[in-house]
N, C-alpha and C positions, 0 to 999 in steps of 0.2 A: 790264489786269484783274489784279489779284493772285491767285496761285493759293491754293487752300483745300485742305489736305492731308487734311482729314477731312469730306467732305461727309456729309449725313445724308439717309437715305431714310425717307420718311414719308407720310402721306396715303393709306393702302391703301384703295380703294374698289372694290367688285364689284357688278355688278348682272346678276342672273341671271334667266333666262327662267322661264316657268311650269312647275311640277314636273308630270312625267309619269311613270308607272310603266313600267318597261321589260317590255314583254310581246312576244309573237310579232308579227314584222313581216316580211312577205314579202320585203322589200328586203334583209334580212340573211341570208336563205338558211338559217335556222336551224330546227330542229323545236322543239316545246313542251318536250321533254326537255333538248334543248340549253340553252334558256333557263333551265331550272332550275339547270344547272350554272352559268351565267353569274352567276344571282343569287346563288349559293352563293359566288362570289368577291367578294362585298360590294357588287355593284352593283345597286341597287334602283329608283333614279329617275334621270331625266335632264331637262335644261331646254330649253324651246323658247321663242323669241322671234317675234313676229310683224313687228315693226318694229325693226330694230337700232338706227337713229339715236337714239331718246330714251334708249336704255340706255347708248349711248357718251356722249350729253351729260350723263347722270345721273353717270357715274362721273368724268367731267372736273370738274363742279361740286363733287362731293362730295369728291374727292381735293384739290382746291385749298383748298377750305373747312378740311378737317382738317389740312391744312399750314400754314394761315393765310398763303397766297400768294395774291395777286391774279391774275386772269387776265392784265392788263398786265405784270405782272413775269416771266411765262414767256417766257424767250428761247430755248428749245429743246424740241422735242418729238420723241419717237421714237416712231414707228407700229410697234409689234412685232407684227405678224400677218403671215400669208401672203398675198401678193397674188393667188395662183391659186385661193384658197378660192372655189368658184362662187357660194356664198350670200352671200358678203361683197363681191361685185363693186361692188354699188351704194355701199355704204360707203366702199370704198376710193376710188371715183371722188368721192365728196362730201365727204371728210374735211375739206377745208380750209374748205368753208362750214360745217360743223359747229363746227370751232375758232373761227372768227370768230362764231359764234352764241354760243359759250361766252365770247367776249370776248378770244380770243387773237389778236392780229392782227400781232405783230412778231416772231414766233418763226421760227427756222430749224427746217425739218422734215426728219427723216431716216426712212427707211424700212428697217426690218430684217426680212428675212423668210428668211433662210438656213436656220434650223434649226427652223422650224415650231413645235411644241409648246414648245421651249425659248427662243423668241424674247424673252419678257418678262424672264426671268432675265439673258440676255446683255445686253439692253437697259439693266437696272439697272446692270450692271458698267459699260457704255459710258457712260451718263450719268454714274456716279461718276467715270470718268475724265476726262470732258470738263469737270466741274465742278472736279475736283481741279486740274486744269491751268489753271484760270481761263478757259477759252474761254467758258463759259457760268455762270449763277448759279443759274438754276431750270429744271430739265430734267422735263418731263412724260412719264412712260413711260405708253403706251396700247396696250391690246391687246382684241381682240375677235373673235368667230368666229360665223358663221351658216351653216347647210346649207341646201341645196334639198330640198324634201319628199321627193323621189324617191331621193335618197341613202341608201345603208346607213350607219347610225351604228355599227355593230360594227367594232371593231379587231380583226382575227381574229389568232388563234383565239379567245381569250378575254383579250385584252390590256386592252381598256377599252371603253367606250362614250361615244360623242361628243355634247356638249351644246352649248348656245348662251348667250352672253352677253357682257359686256364687263368690263374691269378697268383700274384706272389706279393710279399712285403717282407722288410727286415725289422728285427728287434735288435737294436744295438746299444752298447754301452758308451759309444763315441759320442761326442757333442755334435748333434745334427738339429736341423729344423725338422720338427713332425709334431708327434703326440705322445702324451703320457696315457696308458691305459689303467682303469680301475680294477678293483678286485671284482671278478664275476659273481653273479648269482645264478645258479642252475636249477631248474625243476623238472621232474621227469614223472611221467604217469605210465607204468608199465601195463595198466589195465587196458589202455587205448591200442588199438591196432586197425589195419584196413577193414577187418571182418566186423568188428564193433561199429565202425562208420557206417557201414552197408546196412547193418541191422538196425540202427536207430541213429540217423544223421544228427536230429535234434539234440539228443542226450549227449552225443559226441561234441557238439559245438559247445553245449553247455559246460561239460568236463572241462573243454580247453579253456573257455572263458574263466572258469574257476581258477584253474592252475596258473594262468597268466595273471590274473588279478593278484593271486597270493604272491606270486614271485615278485611283481612290482612292489606291493607293499613291504615285503622282506628287503628288498634292494634298497628302496628310498630309505627305509629305517636304518639299515645298517651304514649307509653313506651320508646319514644327515641331510638329505636332499628331499626335495618335494618335485613333482612333476613340472611345476611352473619354473624351476631353476633351469630347465634345459632348452636352448634355443633351436634344436633340430633332433630328429629321431631318424636314424639310419637303419634299415632292416633288410631282410630279403626281398627281391622283386617278385612278388607273387601278385595275384589279382587284387584290385582295389578293396573287394569286399572282405578278403582275407587280412589284408594289412590294416583295414579300419577295424576289423575284430580285436587284433592285437594291439594296436595304438589306443583303442577306446579302454580296453582292460588295464592298459597301463597309464590311464587318464591324460594321455598326450593328445592335444588338439590335432586334427586331420591336417590342418593348415601347414604345420611344420614338421610333416612327415616327408621325407625325402623320396620322391617317386620319378624323377626326371628319366630313369634308364628303364622303367618297367615296360612301356610299350615298345621300346628299342630292342631289348635283349630277353624279356622274360626272365626265368629262373635258371641260373647255372649253379648246380649244387655245390656249396662250399665256396662259391667266388663271389657272390653277390655283393657282400659288405665290402670286400676290398675294391671290387669294380666301381662300386659308388664312391668311395673314398678317393680312387684315382680320379675320377671325373670332376669331383668337387675340388680337389687340388689343382687340377688343371684349368677348370672353367669358372668356379664359383668359390674360390678360396674364403671370402668373407662369410660364406654361410655358418662357418664353424668359428664365430667370435666368442664364444662361451662354451660351456659344457655340452657335449653331444651325447644323446643317449643311443646306445648300440644294442640292437635286439635281433636274435637269430634264433632259428627253430628248425627241428625236424618233425616228423609227425607226433612223437611223443616226448619230445625234450624241448626245453625252452632255456636260451641263455640270455643274460643282460648285463651289460657293462657301460662304462662311460669312457669317453675320450675328452681331453683337453689339449688344446694346441700350446707348444712349447718352442 
């Protein structure tokens, strides 16, 4: 198969659960006063799904339709979710059956779960590489998340609030309107974990800031770009305080950070960037009239890349 040096990413689709207001929940261990602080960080609502399978099937169907790719033409699927999410266990077990029900029967399936909330962005970059090399022609990137009812949704202290849903997009060698994605830069800090954050929160945030700033400097240098070259920054839908931390360390003005879905959806692990891109394409396509900086993260990993419209 002849390699295609410029694959296109398109067909962004998201299926979100029922919208519910963030209110006091015993599982989170917060007082009502603390919830007022949480809501002041931009987090107003979260999403809940009863049955994840219809949402996954919906985003697969919608993504392929928007990309004008038939299910039979999909030769690669990257499942960009975390295998040990307790609420998603059934979906992980049944995913091959769901793909068959969607008409995808001859694809090679990969699982990408190393960096949790940043999996989908990394999967888009991986799909781009595989299609560029000519290994595959049409790669479906699929992400989803569901929690158990008894789980706390709070990402402490006020980093974000967890939601449920699914998202998908297509990386294709076909000629389509969409985006080209750049080479990613990745940074990990294995010394950071939940326990270190509980022991010394200030030191943890300093370490995160240092990691993200170093990542940004390395990315800008390798791409021969400056922060001022970007018109918009798209990232995970976390609390405004957390998003400000990341954008500030990347030297990106808060005014160009995309935050329209933060209050409406909160954080759907692995799905946020795709959901944001779907919303932009449908409602505000002119927002990406130049290079877009894409930033995604887990607790100890950070990924940055860029999109340009084609």
